[in-house]
Every structure is written in C-alpha cells, then in structure tokens.
C-alpha positions in Angstrom: -73.3 -151.3 -45.2 -70.3 -152.3 -47.3 -69.3 -150.4 -50.4 -69.8 -153.7 -52.5 -73.6 -153.6 -51.2 -73.8 -149.8 -52.1 -72.6 -150.5 -55.4 -75.1 -153.5 -56.0 -78.0 -151.5 -54.9 -76.9 -148.2 -57.3 -76.8 -150.8 -60.0 -80.0 -152.2 -59.4 -81.7 -148.7 -59.3 -79.9 -147.8 -62.6 -81.4 -151.0 -64.4 -84.7 -150.1 -62.9 -84.5 -146.4 -64.0 -83.3 -147.3 -67.4 -86.6 -149.9 -67.7 -88.9 -147.4 -66.5 -87.4 -144.6 -68.9 -88.9 -141.6 -67.4 -87.5 -139.2 -69.8 -89.9 -141.0 -72.6 -92.6 -140.9 -70.0 -92.2 -137.2 -69.3 -92.1 -136.6 -73.3 -95.4 -138.8 -73.6 -97.1 -136.5 -71.0 -96.0 -133.6 -72.3 -97.0 -134.2 -76.0 -100.5 -135.2 -74.5 -100.7 -131.9 -72.8 -99.7 -129.8 -75.9 -102.2 -131.6 -77.8 -105.0 -130.6 -75.4 -103.7 -127.2 -75.0 -103.6 -126.6 -78.9 -107.5 -127.8 -78.9 -108.5 -125.6 -75.9 -108.7 -122.2 -78.1 -111.1 -123.7 -80.3 -113.1 -125.3 -77.4 -113.1 -122.0 -75.4 -114.3 -120.0 -78.3 -116.9 -122.5 -79.2 -118.1 -122.6 -75.6 -117.8 -118.8 -75.3 -118.5 -117.4 -78.7 -117.5 -113.8 -79.4 -120.7 -112.3 -79.2 -119.7 -109.0 -80.6 -119.7 -110.6 -83.9 -123.5 -110.4 -83.8 -123.3 -106.6 -82.8 -124.8 -104.0 -85.2 -124.4 -100.3 -85.1 -127.6 -99.1 -84.3 -128.8 -95.7 -83.3 -130.1 -95.8 -79.7 -132.4 -93.0 -78.3 -130.5 -92.7 -74.8 -133.4 -90.8 -73.5 -136.0 -94.0 -74.3 -132.9 -96.3 -73.1 -132.7 -94.7 -69.5 -136.4 -94.6 -69.1 -136.6 -98.1 -69.7 -133.7 -99.0 -67.3 -135.1 -96.8 -64.4 -138.8 -98.4 -65.1 -137.0 -101.9 -64.6 -135.4 -100.8 -61.3 -138.7 -99.8 -60.1 -140.4 -102.8 -61.3 -137.6 -104.9 -59.2 -138.2 -102.6 -56.3 -134.8 -101.1 -56.5 -136.2 -97.6 -55.7 -132.9 -96.2 -54.7 -131.2 -97.3 -57.9 -133.8 -96.1 -60.0 -133.8 -92.5 -58.4 -130.1 -92.6 -58.8 -130.4 -93.2 -62.4 -133.0 -90.4 -63.1 -131.2 -87.8 -61.1 -127.9 -88.3 -62.7 -129.1 -88.8 -66.4 -131.6 -86.2 -65.9 -134.8 -88.1 -66.7 -137.5 -86.8 -64.0 -140.4 -88.1 -66.4 -138.7 -91.6 -65.8 -140.1 -91.6 -62.4 -143.9 -91.6 -63.5 -144.3 -95.1 -62.6 -142.4 -94.9 -59.1 -145.4 -94.4 -56.7 -147.2 -97.2 -58.5 -144.6 -99.9 -58.0 -143.5 -98.4 -54.9 -147.3 -99.3 -53.4 -147.0 -102.7 -55.1 -143.7 -103.6 -53.2 -145.1 -102.4 -50.2 -148.2 -104.7 -50.4 -146.2 -107.6 -51.6 -144.0 -106.9 -48.2 -146.8 -107.0 -46.4 -148.1 -110.1 -47.5 -144.8 -112.0 -47.1 -145.7 -111.5 -43.3 -149.3 -112.6 -43.7 -150.7 -108.8 -43.3 -153.3 -108.3 -46.1 -154.4 -105.1 -44.8 -152.2 -102.9 -47.3 -153.9 -105.1 -50.2 -157.2 -105.0 -49.0 -157.1 -101.5 -49.0 -155.8 -101.1 -52.4 -158.6 -103.8 -53.8 -161.3 -101.8 -52.0 -160.0 -98.3 -53.6 -160.1 -99.9 -57.1 -162.9 -102.2 -56.6 -164.8 -101.4 -59.4 -162.4 -101.5 -62.1 -161.0 -104.9 -60.5 -164.5 -106.5 -60.7 -164.7 -105.3 -64.4 -161.7 -106.9 -65.2 -163.0 -110.1 -63.7 -160.8 -110.2 -60.4 -162.0 -111.7 -57.3 -158.9 -110.7 -55.3 -160.9 -109.2 -52.5 -162.6 -112.7 -51.9 -159.2 -114.5 -52.1 -157.7 -112.1 -49.5 -160.6 -112.6 -47.3 -160.2 -116.3 -47.7 -156.8 -116.3 -46.7 -157.4 -114.1 -43.5 -160.4 -116.4 -42.7 -158.0 -119.5 -42.9 -155.6 -118.2 -40.7 -158.3 -117.5 -38.1 -159.2 -121.1 -38.3 -155.9 -122.4 -38.0 -155.8 -120.2 -34.6 -158.8 -122.4 -33.3 -161.2 -119.3 -32.4 -164.5 -120.5 -33.7 -166.3 -117.2 -32.3 -163.6 -115.0 -34.3 -164.3 -117.2 -37.1 -167.9 -116.4 -37.3 -167.5 -113.0 -36.8 -165.3 -112.7 -39.8 -167.2 -114.7 -41.9 -170.5 -112.3 -41.0 -168.4 -109.2 -41.7 -166.6 -110.0 -44.6 -167.3 -113.0 -46.3 -171.1 -113.2 -46.3 -171.2 -110.4 -49.2 -169.8 -113.0 -51.4 -172.4 -115.8 -50.8 -174.4 -114.9 -53.8 -171.7 -114.6 -56.3 -169.2 -117.2 -55.1 -171.6 -119.9 -53.3 -169.2 -122.7 -53.6 -166.2 -121.0 -52.1 -168.4 -119.6 -49.5 -169.8 -122.9 -48.3 -166.3 -124.4 -48.2 -165.1 -121.8 -45.9 -168.4 -122.0 -43.5 -168.0 -126.1 -43.4 -164.3 -125.5 -42.2 -165.4 -123.8 -39.0 -167.2 -127.2 -37.9 -163.5 -128.8 -38.2 -161.9 -126.2 -36.0 -159.4 -128.4 -33.6 -159.1 -131.1 -36.4 -158.5 -128.9 -39.6 -156.2 -131.9 -41.0 -159.4 -133.9 -41.4 -161.2 -131.2 -43.1 -162.6 -132.1 -46.4 -161.3 -129.1 -47.6 -157.9 -129.2 -46.0 -156.3 -128.2 -49.5 -157.3 -124.7 -48.3 -154.9 -124.6 -45.4 -151.7 -125.3 -47.6 -149.1 -122.3 -47.6 -149.0 -122.1 -51.3 -152.4 -120.4 -51.5 -150.3 -117.3 -50.4 -147.8 -117.6 -53.2 -150.1 -118.0 -55.7 -152.2 -115.0 -54.4 -149.2 -113.2 -54.4 -148.5 -113.9 -57.9 -152.0 -113.0 -59.0 -152.0 -109.7 -57.0 -148.9 -108.7 -58.9 -150.6 -109.7 -62.4 -153.8 -107.9 -61.6 -152.0 -104.8 -60.2 -149.7 -104.7 -63.2 -152.7 -104.9 -65.5 -154.4 -102.3 -63.5 -151.6 -99.7 -64.1 -151.2 -100.9 -67.8 -147.9 -102.5 -67.4 -146.6 -105.8 -68.2 -145.8 -108.4 -65.6 -142.2 -108.6 -66.6 -140.1 -105.6 -67.1 -139.6 -104.6 -70.7 -135.6 -104.7 -70.3 -136.0 -108.1 -68.7 -137.9 -109.5 -71.6 -135.8 -107.8 -74.2 -132.4 -109.3 -72.4 -133.8 -112.9 -72.2 -135.2 -112.6 -75.9 -132.0 -111.6 -77.0 -130.0 -114.3 -75.3 -132.5 -116.8 -76.7 -131.9 -115.3 -80.3 -128.1 -114.9 -80.0 -126.7 -118.3 -81.3 -129.2 -117.7 -84.6 -127.5 -114.2 -84.9 -123.9 -115.4 -84.3 -124.2 -118.2 -86.8 -125.8 -115.6 -89.5 -122.9 -113.3 -88.9 -120.4 -116.1 -89.4 -122.2 -117.5 -92.3 -122.2 -113.8 -93.9 -118.6 -113.2 -93.2 -117.5 -116.5 -94.9 -119.5 -115.4 -97.8 -117.6 -111.9 -97.6 -121.3 -110.2 -97.1 -121.6 -106.9 -95.1 -123.3 -107.8 -91.9 -123.6 -104.2 -90.6 -125.3 -103.2 -94.0 -128.4 -105.6 -93.5 -131.5 -103.6 -93.0 -133.5 -106.8 -92.0 -132.5 -110.2 -91.0 -132.9 -112.6 -94.1 -133.9 -115.3 -91.9 -136.6 -115.3 -88.7 -135.2 -115.8 -85.4 -137.4 -118.3 -83.4 -138.3 -117.3 -80.0 -140.6 -119.0 -77.5 -144.3 -118.2 -77.4 -143.8 -115.8 -74.2 -142.0 -113.7 -76.6 -144.8 -113.4 -79.1 -146.6 -110.5 -79.0 -149.4 -108.7 -81.0 -150.3 -105.2 -81.2 -153.1 -105.4 -83.1 -156.3 -107.8 -82.2 -159.0 -108.5 -84.8 -162.2 -110.2 -83.4 -162.8 -113.5 -84.7 -166.8 -112.9 -84.3 -167.1 -109.2 -85.6 -163.8 -109.2 -87.6 -163.5 -106.0 -86.4 -160.2 -104.4 -85.2 -159.6 -103.6 -81.6 -159.4 -100.3 -80.2 -159.6 -98.3 -77.1 -163.5 -98.2 -77.5 -163.8 -101.6 -78.2 -160.9 -103.4 -76.6 -160.2 -107.4 -76.6 -161.9 -109.1 -73.5 -160.6 -112.4 -72.3 -163.5 -114.6 -71.3 -163.1 -117.3 -68.4 -162.5 -120.2 -70.8 -159.6 -118.1 -72.2 -160.8 -117.4 -75.9 -160.7 -113.7 -76.7 -163.3 -111.4 -78.2 -163.8 -107.7 -78.6 -166.1 -105.7 -76.0 -168.8 -105.1 -78.6 -169.2 -108.7 -79.6 -169.4 -109.5 -75.9 -171.9 -106.9 -75.5 -174.1 -108.3 -78.3 -174.0 -112.0 -77.0 -174.6 -111.0 -73.8 -177.6 -108.7 -75.0 -175.9 -105.7 -73.2 -174.8 -107.5 -70.2 -178.4 -108.6 -69.3 -177.6 -112.3 -69.5 -175.0 -115.0 -69.7 -174.0 -116.1 -73.1 -172.1 -119.3 -74.6 -168.5 -118.8 -76.1 -168.7 -119.2 -79.7 -165.7 -121.6 -79.7 -166.5 -123.9 -76.8 -169.7 -124.9 -74.5 -168.6 -122.7 -71.5 -170.8 -119.9 -70.6 -169.7 -116.7 -69.4 -171.2 -113.3 -68.1 -169.9 -109.8 -69.1 -168.9 -109.2 -65.8 -166.6 -112.1 -66.0 -164.8 -111.0 -69.0 -161.2 -109.2 -68.5 -159.7 -106.5 -70.6 -156.4 -107.5 -72.4 -153.5 -105.1 -72.9 -151.5 -105.6 -76.1 
C-alpha cells in the first residue's frame, strides 16, 4: 500500500471518529451511570429497610426463650439440635415434650412408606380420648390399608381384612363401609370403580396432616410451633412497625418510651387467638370443667350446653345456629 493510500485511510478514519465523538458518548453514559448509582442507596433502603429501627429494648426471659426454641426443634423433628440446645443452655425441663414429638415423627416417617402400624398402635392406645374428640383416625387408617390391599388385587385378603378390621365401623360409618365393600367387586378394574376417588394418593397426604393435627391436639400442643408463629407474625407486622418508628422519629417522639403501640397491627386470621371463650348459648365462660366444644358444623358451644341439648348425650341435637344435627360424641374439645 502506497503512503498516499495510507494517509487517505487515516484521514477517513479521523473524520469518522470526529463524527462519532466517542468522548461525548462516554461522558453521556458515565453521567447516566452516575445518576443511577446516586439513586441506588435510596432504592436499596426502600427494598431492604433497616429493621433495627423497629427494635425495642425488651427484657427477655432467656429461660422461656430457650424452652421455646428447644420446643420448636422437637416440633420440627430436629431432635439432635434440641438436645444440644437444652444441654448447653442447661434447660432439662425443656425436653418435656421430646418423647411426644419423637413418637409423632416416628409415626409420620412410617406413614411416608405406607406403614400404618405405628399410627394404629398409637390410635388404639388412645382410642377412648380420640373418640371423645370426634376423631375417626382409626377408620381412615384401616381404609388406607384396605385400599392398598385392593390395589394388589387379592380379593381373599381384602375380604379377610374387612372382616377383621372394618366390620366394627359398619354401624357408625355405614356409608364409608359400604363404599369399601363395593370396591371388592371391582378388583382388577379399579379405575372403573364408582368410588375410584378412594385410590388417589392424596388420601395419604390428607390423613398424615389430620393425624398430625389430632396428635398435637391430644398432647395439648399447637399444630405450628409457637416460635414459627411468632416469627411469621413478626414479619407480617414489621412494615407497620417500621412506618410507625419513622413517623415517630420525624415527630421527634421516643420510640423506646412507648408502653403500647398507638395503632393496631393488623394480622391475618391465622394469627387471631382467643384465650377466653364465652358460650353463645349459656353465656358462661369456658373452663377446664366446661370447655369449648367444636360441633361437626364448626360452630362452638360449651360442654355443659351440649350436655343439656343432648339430654346428657342420650340423643342427637340440632345446632342452635344452623340446621345441622350432631351428637355429643361427635363434638371435639377446643384448646385456646
């Protein structure tokens, strides 16, 4: 290439660079970048507020806190963590619920592999109280086992199991019993059975959840651990607390000096608990001798009112608030 051509190319390149003006482009993009960076701290603060502003200096009883945390670990089946905590914190009384939750998780572990024997053993041991609470876990467990036998296609085994375990429920749960017996006819073509919904796997999941609820109810424990409920409720109420703290700071009012919140913190219905129950029929306050009882229709009366309505459990009675009928044995005690 001749020197003249090289000079021509360089001149053309120079003109193009001048036309593009890369320095101005860089300055423009840099300006835009700086503008966005200046907005980033505010955006970050808005997306991730400083939650320490909502903190209040509260005296904690660490003895109770340790018990709550240990109970949470046992509730979740984390027994090694729970044991480690109570040993290091010196809280041996926190292990009071360990054996109960250990039994529960052993039952649930067996249920995951479709082994109902541990669950049946627990139900059988506590049958009287479970029946008083209106639980029909025993029937549902046998129903699941019966369905598994039907799936294996052995009619003789199904009939034998029905005679041994299901016949006792024929009088009290006739419809359920009839459905199960009809299914025997459809062995080999269960997909065409009019009660094919009995063979869906979801029944195992539902019964596992029901068993967990009944077990926790039986040992007077909530289904969710108090620690998890407190944390979730705190997260839900945190935006309101942060807003309140900021408003008070702007008005130069002392957040830490508040003895009670000036505005209510709205939480979902799942966080609404009542420590006192007043029977809508008798107007009596619930007590250990006269506890609140849940009717099958989900209305709640005190035990004495139910006894009066059912003439001492001798007959079925109509709910005072809806057309549904119930018997005293179907009513389950509620724990607040």
